[in-house]
N, C-alpha and C positions, 0 to 999 in steps of 0.2 A: 345408377341406370334402371327405371322403372317399367315395370312392363304395361303393356295398356293393348286390350280387347279392340278392336277397330271398332268406332262409336262412341266410346269412351272421349273426354275433354282430357286436350296433353296439356300438362303445366306449362303454364306459359306467365309470360310480364306481372299480374298478378298475382298467381301462385306464388312467387318468389319474393313480391313486395311483404306478402302477407308473413311469407316464413321468415322475414328478415325482422318483423316485426314482434312475430313468439318469439324470436331467440332473444330479443332485450327484455322478456318473462320470467322469472325465478320458476322453473318445475322442478318436484323433488316427487320423492316416493307417496307423498300423501296428496299429489292436485291428480284431481279428475276431469278428466278434458273431453268435448264434445267437440266433433269435427262434423259440420251439417255439408250436405254437398258436397263428398267426400269426394269424387271422380277417380281417379289412382289411387288414392290417401296418401298421395304425395305428404298434407297437411298432417293428418292425421301420424306418420311416421314417423316427421319431423319431430313430432311432441311428444314422440316415445324415446324419440334417440338426444329430446333434451332432457331427459328423463323423468317423465310423468309417470307417475304411478299405474294408472289406470286410462284409458285411450276407449274410448267410440265414437266410430267413426258412420255416416248415413246416408243412402243415395237411395234415389227412385228406381234406380236405373240398375235392373238387374246385371248388367254386363258390367257397372262401374260396381257392383257391389263382388262380382268374383274375380274382376282386377282387383281392385282396395286388400281381397283377402289374398290373392295369390302372394302381390308383392310385400304383404306383415309374414306372410311365411317364408317368403324367401329372403326377407330379414332379419329372422326369427323374431320379428315383435308380437309381443302378445295380444291386439289390439282386434277389439271383438266390431264384426261389421256388421249391418243392419241396415235391411230393405225394407223401406217406406218413406212417408212423407215430411220435409223439417225434423221435426220433434217428436213428431205422432211417436214412434218406437222406445221412444222413453219417460213419454207423458208421466211427472211421480216423481221422476228421477234430479237430481239435482247435481252439477257441476262445478269445477272451479275457476276454469275457462272454458264458453265456445268460441271458436271459431269457424270462420262459414267462407267460402268463395264462391257465391249463387251466381245462374245465369241475372245479368243483366243491359244488355242487350236490345234497345229502341227496335221492336220488330213491325213489320208490314199491318199486322192485324191484333188483337189480344186473345186469337187462337195457342193456346201454349201445344207443342209439338208432345206429344206421346210417346214417341216413337223417332228414329232418325237422328242425324249430329244436331239439328240445329237446336234438342231437345238441350243440348249443353250451353247454349248462348244467348236465344230469342227469350223475353220477360214479356210480353205484351208491349206495345205503343209509345208508354215511355218508359220502358227499362226496368217496372217498380213492382210486376207482378209476383218476384218470390223474394223481394226486398220489403216490400208493405209486411208482409206474411212474418219472415224474420224478426220484423222491429217488435210485432205482436206477442210473437212464440217466445223467442229467445230469453227474455226474462223470466217467464215461468221456469226456465231449467237451471238458474243460476243459483248458486248458494250465496250467504251473506257474505258481501266483501267479493264478490266475484268478478268475472269481468268479460267481455263479450271484444272479440276482433273481429272487423266484419269488411271484405274487400270492396268496391266496388268502381262503374268507372263516374266520373264528373258529369257525364253526360245525359246520366240515372236521378241527377237529385241529389248530392248529399247534406242541402242544407234540408230538406226533408228527411230523410232518415236522422241527420243529429234531432231534428223537433219532433220524431215521432220515439225517439230512446229515451228524450227527454223526460216523456209526458209516458213513458212506463217505470218512471223515476230514478231512469238511470244518469251519470254525469257523464257527458262526451266532449270527447275531443278528435281530431284528427293527428295520427301519429305516425302515417307517413306519407308522402309523398313522389309520382314518378310519374313524368309526360313521354307516353312511348309513341310511334306510328300508328294510322289508322294499319291491321289485320286485312285480311283478305275479306271478312264478315263486312266490317263499316264500310273498307272500299266501295263496296258493290251497292250498301245503301245510304253514300254521302248525299245525292240528289235528293231521295227521299226525306233524308235527316235538314239538310238544307231548306226544301217545303214548307219544314215545319217548326225552324227556328231553331233548329236543336243544335245544329251548329252553322258557321259561316261557308259560303261557297266556297270559299280560300280553302278552307281549314284540313290538315291534315294528321291531325297528332290528338289527341285525348290526352288528359291527365285519371290516372289511377289512385286513387287512395285509399288509405284504410283509417279506417273507422273503430275506434275504441270506447267503451261503454260500462263502467263501474257501476255493480250495484254496491248500495248504502249496506254496511255492514248492520 
C-alpha cells in the first residue's frame, strides 16, 4: 500500500511493467540506482527492496517528493529523494541503473503544465517533451557498463527513443511490452489523436513498452 498526496501520479500499468523489468536484473549492495520522475516512489522502493545498496529518486513536483519521502519512511527504506528537473540534481554523479516512467501522453499543445494533475502525463503535442530530454541526459549519469530502463507508450515514438539512445552510444532493445485499454485521459483525447494520425478512429488500446539502453563497459 502506497501513500499518495492528491495530484501525484498513481502507479498504473506502466509502473508495474517497468517494475517487472527491473526485477529481471540482479541488484546488490554495490548497485547505485536513480529513479527519474519518481512520483510516489514506487519504483525507487522496488529497487531498494530488490537489494540495491543506494537509491536516489527525483521529481520536479514538491508533492511527489513529499509523497516519495513518506513512502520511503513508512517502508523503512533509506532512499534519497531530491526535488528538481530530471538529472539536474545529480549532475556529476554516476549510477549503475537509471529507471524512469516519465510523462509521455500527447497533449493539445506544447505547453508543459507547471501545476495540476495533467503535469503527471502531458508531454507536448508528440508526447516527447520529457522523453527527448531523458534520452539526452540519462547517458551522462550512467557509469561504465550501466543500464537505463525507460517506460513509454508506443503512441510517443518508440523508434525515435531507440535511435536517440543509440546516438548516445547505448545498445538498445525493448525488454517488455503490454497492450492496455485507453484510460480516461486517452479516451478523452481519442478524436484529437485520430485527427493527427497518431491512432486510428477505431483504436481503443495502446501498447506500453520498456526500453533498455546499456552503456558500454
